[in-house]
N, C-alpha and C positions, 0 to 999 in steps of 0.2 A: 058535230061529226060521231059523238060518245052516241048519242040518243039515235041518232039515224043505224048505228050499228058497223060504223068506217073501221076498221081495225081490230073487228074482235076477234075475228075465227082466220081469215086471209092476210096474207102482207099486203103492206101499202107501199104505195112508190108517190110520194107526195113530190107535184108537180107546179110550180107555184113560179108566180111573174111580179116583180119588183117587191112594194111591198108586202105582199102574201107573204113572201120568201122570208122576209122578219120575223111575222106572225107564226111560223111554220116553227121558223126557231125556238122563238119565245114558249112556246107552246110545248113543244117536243125537250126543252130546258127544262120548263117547269115539272116536267114529271120527275124530275130529282129532288122538287123539295119535300121535304117532309109532310108536307098536309096534300101531296098528290092520292087522289085515289087509285083503288088499284086496279081499277078500268086504266086512267089515264096511264098507270104505268103500262099497262098491258098495249097499248097505242106503243108506244114505245119499243115494246118489245117485238112486234109485230110491224115494224119499220124497217122496210126493206132497201131503202135509198130517196135522196130527196135531190129533183131539179131545178136549179136557180134559172129563171132567166133575168136578165139585167136586176138584180136585188142590188137595194143600194149596200153591203156591208159593211162600207167604209161612210155611207153618207152619200146624197145625192147634189149633182152639181146646182140642179134648179134650186133647190134648198139654202145654197150658200150663198147664192150668185146676191149681188150689190142690192142695200135695199131699195132706190128706184128700181129695180127690174122687180122687186119683189111687190111693189105698191104696185107697177104697173098689172100685173097678172094675180094679185093675189090671193096666194095659194093657202092651201085652208091648213089650218093647225097640223093634222096629220103630215105634212107634205114639211112644213115648217120642224118640225122634229126629228126628218130625217138629216137634221145638218149634222156634217162628222161632228162625233164625242167620242167619252170616255164610254158611256152607254152601249152605243153600235159596236165599240171594241171590245167590250168586255162579252157581251150576248156573241157574236162573231170567237173570241175565244174560247167562252162558254161550250158554245155546241159544237166547237171545232174539238176537245177537247172528251167531249160527249160522243158524235160523230167516231171518234178513231177507237175508243174504249169499246165503243158496243160493234163496231165493223160497219158502219153504217157508209155505204157510200155517196160520193157527191159528185153532182155533175152541174157545172154553169156556166154559164151564157154571156158574151158581153157584147155590149149593139157597138155601131163604126159612121152610122152618120145622125145625124141632128135634126132633132125634131122640131115640125114648126107648132111653136109656144101661142103666139098672138097673132093668128094668122100664118103668110108668111117671112113676115116682116122680124119678124124675132123669131130666129131659132137656135136652138140647145142642145146639146150630149146632156141628156137627163143624166143614168148613170153611166160615165166613163169607165174602162172596163179598169183600173186600176181600183176601181169600186164594185164593179162587179164580181170581179176573180175574187174571193174567199183568201186565196191563200192555200187552199187545201184541197182535194178532191181531181177531178182532170177539170179541165178548163176553155171553151171554143169559142175563139172571136166571131160570131156570125158576121161577114165580110156581106156590107151593104144593107144591113137589116139597123134600123130607128128603134126608140123605143115601143112600141106597138106594134113591131111587126118583126122584131126578135123571138118572140113566141108562134108565128104565123108560118110555116112551110108551106113553103110555096106548089112543091109537092114533094112525092117518095123518093126524092133524087136530093132535095134540099140538105143540107149538111145538119141541118135543127133536126129532121124526119129522123134520117140514119143515127144519130148519135143519138136523140132521145128515146126514138124503140129501141136501140143495141143498149143502152144503159138499164134502160125497165127491165127488157130481158136476163139481162144479169145480175142485175140487183135481186130479180124475184128467183133465180136459181141460186144465186149465192146465196138470198137467206134460210132459203129449204136444207141447205147444206149445212150451215151455221147451227140451225133452229137443231140437228140431230147433229150434231158434236164433229162434223167432217171438218170445220177448220178450227185450229187450234185459236187461231188470232187472223185478221184481214189485212 
């Protein structure tokens, strides 16, 4: 992203789905490491907000299913790493502290419908609301949405569209005010 110029001059609102949310959290938390470059730190400074669609902040149900189910579906190593763990909880806590300290707003969405994993015969709620809710920021239940459709608004009147558009608008506005010292905290 740095090579593409993302976050070099303008504010950035990360809009993520599932594991992409974990990657963005790791990337932003890594900017606090002593080895982080000035460009990486600049990306954090220009982060205006983060949207998470069904991000497994506390693990994914699919990854913690029974061994029999895992054998049938053959999840990748990436999916297996989504089992509820101390590492995921630590990442969530570190990102929460970072977002709170810097005033980076967070909007998260949770799915409510199960997804057909093996055709329509095996269905599962991939990331349940108790995992997609990070415990901070604003949390929206996307009624009638599964893991794939949670990030796909059906129209401009869809709660997913309205919430995301309003969040991005407000996050960019607030970022400009923080940048110019108009907020002492967020």
